[in-house]
C-alpha positions, 0 to 999 in steps of 0.5 A, spaced: 142 064 687 141 071 689 134 074 689 134 079 684 131 086 686 126 086 680 121 081 679 121 078 673 127 081 671 129 076 665 122 077 662 122 085 662 122 088 656 128 093 654 124 099 654 120 098 661 127 096 664 130 103 663 124 105 667 124 100 673 131 100 675 130 108 676 129 106 684 134 101 685 140 103 689 148 102 687 148 095 690 142 093 687 144 095 680 151 091 681 147 085 683 143 086 676 150 087 672 153 081 675 146 077 673 146 079 666 154 078 665 153 071 668 147 069 664 145 073 658 150 078 657 145 082 653 149 088 650 143 093 650 141 091 657 148 092 660 149 099 657 142 101 660 145 098 667 152 101 666 149 108 664 144 108 670 150 106 675 154 112 672 148 116 673 148 114 681 155 115 681 155 122 679 150 124 685 143 122 682 138 119 687 134 113 686 127 115 684 121 114 689 117 108 688 117 100 688 120 096 682 116 090 685 109 094 684 110 094 677 105 090 673 108 083 670 111 083 664 108 078 659 112 073 656 109 072 649 115 067 646 111 063 642 104 066 643 103 070 637 096 069 634 099 071 627 098 065 622 096 063 615 088 064 617 090 071 621 095 073 615 093 079 611 091 077 604 097 078 599 096 084 594 100 086 588 101 094 587 097 097 582 099 097 574 100 105 573 094 106 578 089 102 574 085 097 578 083 093 572 090 092 570 092 089 576 093 081 576 089 077 581 095 072 583 091 066 582 085 068 585 078 067 581 
């Protein structure tokens, strides 16, 4: 497997990816494009990579910086702290703006 030019590429959020690819050259972007087509083929990611590749082909220079120096992305799949114990209490909209007329939905 070819080493990707961005560490944690597959876990990088879309918004961060847009910024992290700015320092890559054409060859590095082509490496990411090949990887993306073979693995995820995520349309928004392909659009971002192709747009940046077009910019480079039209004379834009890669930005200075090291994409490897970016903070690692957090993979929060399944790591949410949201649950019944932390969920907001169910509410019913006020009837005509009067609190005393709002049912309590089974609460004492």
